[in-house]
N, CA, C and O of each residue as an XYZ file, in Angstrom:
232
protein
N      90.912     92.279    117.403
C      91.944     91.896    118.339
C      93.266     91.798    117.596
O      93.327     91.184    116.530
N      94.318     92.386    118.134
C      95.571     92.509    117.403
C      96.615     91.445    117.737
O      97.648     91.389    117.069
N      96.391     90.611    118.732
C      97.272     89.484    119.050
C      98.752     89.852    119.054
O      99.524     89.317    118.258
N      99.151     90.752    119.933
C     100.559     91.071    120.099
C     101.002     92.353    119.424
O     102.054     92.888    119.772
N     100.245     92.862    118.478
C     100.568     94.156    117.888
C     100.073     95.248    118.821
O      99.031     95.103    119.461
N     100.810     96.325    118.897
C     100.378     97.462    119.708
C      99.663     98.461    118.814
O     100.241     99.467    118.402
N      98.404     98.177    118.518
C      97.614     99.065    117.675
C      96.973    100.148    118.527
O      96.575     99.905    119.666
N      96.877    101.345    117.961
C      96.175    102.408    118.682
C      94.674    102.294    118.410
O      94.241    101.401    117.681
N      93.888    103.187    118.988
C      92.426    103.103    118.864
C      91.957    103.219    117.418
O      91.026    102.522    117.015
N      92.585    104.086    116.638
C      92.206    104.273    115.231
C      92.447    102.988    114.444
O      91.590    102.556    113.674
N      93.608    102.385    114.639
C      93.944    101.147    113.924
C      93.042     99.996    114.357
O      92.611     99.203    113.520
N      92.749     99.893    115.657
C      91.844     98.849    116.154
C      90.457     98.987    115.528
O      89.836     97.992    115.155
N      89.978    100.224    115.417
C      88.672    100.473    114.814
C      88.668    100.037    113.347
O      87.696     99.450    112.872
N      89.752    100.324    112.636
C      89.858     99.930    111.229
C      89.896     98.412    111.074
O      89.325     97.869    110.129
N      90.568     97.728    111.998
C      90.618     96.262    111.966
C      89.224     95.685    112.169
O      88.817     94.784    111.435
N      88.491     96.184    113.146
C      87.148     95.668    113.422
C      86.211     95.896    112.241
O      85.395     95.032    111.921
N      86.321     97.038    111.602
C      85.506     97.335    110.422
C      85.857     96.374    109.281
O      84.967     95.875    108.593
N      87.153     96.117    109.083
C      87.615     95.188    108.047
C      87.117     93.778    108.349
O      86.601     93.093    107.466
N      87.272     93.350    109.590
C      86.876     91.999    110.008
C      85.381     91.760    109.780
O      84.978     90.665    109.389
N      84.575     92.771    110.020
C      83.123     92.637    109.871
C      82.694     92.457    108.421
O      81.616     91.926    108.157
N      83.519     92.890    107.486
C      83.112     92.837    106.080
C      83.865     91.794    105.258
O      83.753     91.777    104.032
N      84.634     90.919    105.920
C      85.378     89.890    105.189
C      85.137     88.509    105.779
O      84.647     88.376    106.900
N      85.490     87.481    105.009
C      85.010     86.130    105.291
C      85.998     85.199    105.988
O      85.569     84.250    106.644
N      87.273     85.429    105.875
C      88.229     84.406    106.293
C      89.061     84.780    107.497
O      88.721     85.681    108.264
N      90.161     84.064    107.641
C      91.110     84.304    108.706
C      91.826     85.626    108.460
O      92.311     85.887    107.360
N      91.886     86.452    109.491
C      92.523     87.761    109.397
C      93.980     87.630    109.833
O      94.285     87.011    110.852
N      94.873     88.224    109.042
C      96.276     88.268    109.427
C      96.839     89.638    109.089
O      96.202     90.422    108.385
N      98.036     89.927    109.591
C      98.641     91.244    109.448
C      99.949     91.153    108.681
O     100.670     90.160    108.775
N     100.248     92.203    107.917
C     101.560     92.406    107.307
C     102.094     93.700    107.910
O     101.398     94.715    107.931
N     103.332     93.660    108.399
C     103.891     94.806    109.117
C     105.265     95.150    108.553
O     106.106     94.271    108.364
N     105.485     96.450    108.283
C     106.772     96.943    107.799
C     107.212     98.114    108.658
O     106.408     98.988    108.983
N     108.485     98.135    109.024
C     109.069     99.317    109.653
C     109.578    100.208    108.528
O     110.341     99.757    107.673
N     109.161    101.467    108.527
C     109.497    102.368    107.426
C     110.630    103.319    107.757
O     111.114    104.022    106.869
N     111.064    103.364    108.990
C     112.055    104.335    109.419
C     111.394    105.548    110.068
O     112.008    106.231    110.887
N     110.150    105.809    109.704
C     109.374    106.906    110.290
C     108.339    106.338    111.249
O     108.101    106.896    112.320
N     107.737    105.244    110.865
C     106.700    104.594    111.657
C     106.528    103.168    111.180
O     107.350    102.658    110.419
N     105.481    102.536    111.616
C     105.200    101.154    111.238
C     103.983    101.117    110.334
O     102.907    101.588    110.704
N     104.159    100.553    109.143
C     103.058    100.411    108.191
C     102.399     99.062    108.449
O     103.077     98.036    108.506
N     101.079     99.064    108.603
C     100.345     97.851    108.945
C      99.223     97.633    107.940
O      98.407     98.521    107.696
N      99.196     96.443    107.365
C      98.088     96.035    106.505
C      97.373     94.884    107.184
O      98.010     94.008    107.770
N      96.060     94.884    107.107
C      95.254     93.767    107.583
C      94.757     93.038    106.339
O      94.364     93.664    105.355
N      94.778     91.704    106.394
C      94.461     90.894    105.223
C      93.457     89.805    105.586
O      93.392     89.358    106.731
N      92.675     89.386    104.592
C      91.730     88.292    104.748
C      92.214     87.128    103.900
O      92.334     87.249    102.681
N      92.489     86.013    104.537
C      92.987     84.839    103.827
C      91.937     84.266    102.883
O      92.279     83.769    101.810
N      90.665     84.327    103.267
C      89.588     83.743    102.473
C      89.342     84.442    101.151
O      89.282     83.788    100.110
N      89.199     85.761    101.172
C      88.877     86.485     99.931
C      90.066     87.263     99.373
O      89.917     88.011     98.406
N      91.241     87.093     99.971
C      92.492     87.698     99.489
C      92.462     89.225     99.488
O      93.176     89.853     98.707
N      91.651     89.825    100.345
C      91.584     91.280    100.454
C      92.705     91.777    101.362
O      93.153     91.067    102.263
N      93.148     93.004    101.109
C      94.192     93.619    101.915
C      93.899     95.107    102.030
O      93.508     95.751    101.056
N      94.091     95.647    103.232
C      93.809     97.067    103.459
C      94.863     97.661    104.383
O      95.259     97.040    105.369
N      95.306     98.851    104.060
C      96.250     99.584    104.893
C      95.479    100.197    106.059
O      94.566    100.994    105.846
N      95.837     99.832    107.286
C      95.155    100.380    108.462
C      96.056    101.328    109.242
O      95.691    101.763    110.334
N      97.213    101.653    108.705
C      98.175    102.509    109.395
C      97.555    103.858    109.740
O      96.858    104.461    108.924
N      97.814    104.318    110.950
C      97.362    105.635    111.393
C      98.507    106.612    111.160
O      99.317    106.856    112.054
N      98.568    107.164    109.966
C      99.677    108.041    109.588
C      99.717    109.319    110.419
O     100.780    109.926    110.553
N      98.597    109.739    110.975
C      98.570    110.933    111.821
C      99.347    110.725    113.120
O      99.764    111.698    113.749
N      99.546    109.481    113.527
C     100.261    109.202    114.778
C     101.775    109.134    114.582
O     102.520    109.016    115.555
N     102.234    109.209    113.334
C     103.681    109.157    113.079
C     104.237    110.476    113.433
O     105.443    110.692    113.308
């Protein structure tokens, strides 16, 4: 669940996969790049971070 972010199907799938394999509270880091929006999903508990950006949609 993206809570206010407009994620596409590819990004939502990546978030769910990340959430299933990590332990803590999930949060997002978002950057506007001028071409598109770069999105990282992070786990507060184990300090993991993964880029879920769908670069094909840019």
